[in-house]
C-alpha positions, 0 to 999 in steps of 0.5 A, spaced: 505 545 473 511 543 477 511 536 480 511 535 487 515 529 490 514 528 498 518 523 501 520 521 508 525 525 511 529 519 514 529 512 511 533 505 513 533 499 509 536 492 509 538 487 514 538 490 522 535 496 520 530 496 526 536 497 530 535 504 529 528 505 532 530 507 539 536 511 537 531 515 533 526 516 538 531 518 544 535 523 539 528 527 539 527 526 546 521 522 546 519 518 552 513 513 551 511 510 544 504 508 542 506 501 538 500 500 533 500 493 530 495 487 529 493 481 533 497 476 529 503 480 529 503 480 536 501 473 537 506 470 532 512 474 536 513 479 530 512 485 534 516 482 539 522 484 535 521 491 536 518 491 543 524 487 545 529 493 543 524 498 547 525 493 553 532 493 552 533 500 552 528 501 558 524 505 553 516 506 555 511 503 551 504 501 550 501 496 545 495 497 541 492 492 536 485 493 535 486 493 528 483 489 523 486 487 516 481 492 513 482 498 518 475 501 520 473 508 523 472 504 529 479 502 529 481 509 529 477 512 534 479 506 539 486 508 537 485 515 538 482 514 545 488 509 547 493 513 545 491 519 550 490 514 555 497 511 554 499 518 555 504 517 549 508 522 545 510 518 539 508 512 535 511 506 532 507 502 527 509 495 526 505 491 521 502 492 514 498 497 511 492 496 516 497 498 522 500 503 518 494 506 515 491 506 522 497 509 525 496 515 520 489 516 522 490 516 529 496 521 529 493 526 524 487 526 529 491 527 535 494 533 532 488 535 528 482 533 533 477 537 529 477 531 524 475 526 530 469 523 526 474 520 521 470 521 515 472 528 514 479 526 512 477 523 506 480 525 500 485 531 501 483 534 508 485 541 510 489 539 516 493 544 519 498 540 523 503 534 522 501 527 525 504 525 531 511 523 530 511 516 527 516 511 525 513 506 520 516 499 520 513 495 515 512 487 516 509 486 509 512 488 502 506 491 498 503 497 501 509 502 502 504 505 507 511 507 510 513 512 505 506 514 502 502 520 503 495 516 503 491 511 507 485 507 506 480 506 512 473 502 511 467 505 513 463 499 515 456 502 515 456 505 508 460 498 506 466 502 502 473 504 503 475 511 503 482 514 501 485 519 505 491 524 501 495 528 506 502 530 506 501 531 514 501 524 515 507 521 512 512 518 517 518 522 519 522 515 519 521 509 515 525 502 517 524 497 512 528 491 514 527 485 510 528 480 517 521 483 519 518 480 513 521 473 513 515 470 517 510 472 512 506 466 509 506 464 502 499 467 500 500 474 504 507 474 500 504 473 494 498 478 495 502 484 498 507 483 492 502 483 487 499 490 490 506 493 490 507 491 482 500 494 481 502 500 485 508 501 480 505 499 474 499 503 475 503 509 477 507 508 471 501 509 466 497 514 471 495 521 468 500 524 473 506 521 472 512 525 471 520 523 470 522 522 477 516 517 478 517 514 472 524 512 474 522 510 481 516 505 478 520 502 472 526 500 478 520 498 482 517 493 477 524 490 475 525 489 482 519 486 484 518 482 477 525 479 479 524 478 486 517 476 488 517 468 486 523 468 490 520 471 496 514 467 496 519 461 497 522 465 503 529 466 499 533 471 503 535 475 496 527 475 494 525 478 501 530 483 500 529 485 493 521 485 495 522 490 501 526 495 497 522 494 490 515 496 494 518 502 498 521 505 491 514 503 488 511 507 494 516 513 492 512 514 486 505 512 486 504 516 493 506 523 489 502 521 482 496 517 484 494 510 481 488 508 477 481 504 476 485 497 478 485 500 485 479 504 485 475 497 483 479 493 488 477 498 494 470 496 493 471 488 493 475 489 500 470 493 503 464 489 501 467 482 501 473 483 506 477 480 500 485 481 501 487 488 497 493 485 494 489 479 491 483 484 489 489 488 485 492 482 482 486 479 479 484 486 476 490 488 474 491 485 467 484 486 466 485 494 467 491 494 463 487 491 457 482 496 458 487 502 458 491 499 452 488 504 447 490 510 451 496 508 455 499 501 451 505 505 448 508 505 455 507 498 456 513 496 452 518 499 458 514 495 463 515 489 459 522 490 458 523 492 466 519 485 467 524 481 463 520 480 457 524 476 451 525 480 445 520 486 446 524 491 443 523 488 436 515 487 437 511 493 435 507 497 440 501 492 440 505 486 440 509 489 446 503 491 450 500 484 449 506 480 451 507 485 457 500 483 459 501 476 459 507 477 463 503 480 469 498 474 468 504 469 468 507 472 475 500 472 478 499 465 476 506 463 478 505 466 485 498 463 486 493 468 485 486 466 482 485 469 475 478 472 475 473 474 480 469 467 480 466 465 487 468 472 489 464 477 486 456 477 486 452 480 480 447 483 485 453 488 487 456 490 481 452 496 481 454 498 488 461 497 487 461 500 480 458 507 483 463 506 489 469 505 484 467 511 480 467 515 486 474 513 489 480 517 489 484 513 485 479 513 479 481 520 476 488 518 475 486 513 470 490 514 464 483 512 460 477 516 462 471 512 464 464 511 466 460 507 471 457 503 465 464 501 463 466 499 470 460 495 470 462 492 464 469 491 466 467 487 473 462 483 469 468 481 464 472 478 471 466 473 473 
């Protein structure tokens, strides 16, 4: 079977990258942008860095910020109505995964109105037209939604998240500017950074991995492992390394899938509103231990990319253990809790396990699993 790789047609990286937003829009003849962002970014002036450029160029725009941290079906549907009311012809998504995921769903539905219920987009939806032209401007170094063909929406009524996978949703232009990430607080930097590491590690061991994705993921692991601690301290080099590392991780996992760490984390975010990156970071070491009997031989390369001393001289079992220990240490160093105590409730374990098993990320896990094994894994974290 041939390996398929889908990436942005154009991406910009580095300090000052946002200066390319207006030229990209005007070169294509667009007239009015729908700026999708979240309330906090609006409040603290982060979105203003982009709207100032639009103002300076006299480029018309409307701002939409009715987006939750875990975006809902309602956020999407309200956004579709707002896009139509604004009579916009393009989207500029400014934010983390929440803003970009919402923008993807809005853009898809505008051009594929038969999916207006949103729920029908779950899984691999048979959309016929590409989403509205979108420029994605991440403000966190974690989700890599600017380069992926995935987005995640919360179904509040059913208390679950669902993953949508669609080559028609990838933004035509990604603008990855570390200056847009410089105001992230430590906690958010840590959580989104560990999400990026989880993307890279799960993508490296997933069933669908290939030579190209392996290349992306190992470089992402190296960059993230060497940059995250510095980024949490708002070091410019750390910010730049994380901006690039999380994007490269997205280049990989978007094309080959993830595993049970993400499928289990989705339920925690939907049910308890736990930050996605925190959920991933807590579950990741447990997931690695669970998958070791099947994927453990691949852990050596992960540990080497993380800079584990002496790993080449270790046998496979010791190398796997050292790699897992390095993941735990990085997570602890940036302030992530070690377990789900105080988060997970025993009465919810069955529901969460059923949801995780049904999640679109689960089939990519290197070790075949079951609802009962997922239940045991959740309980081991309590």
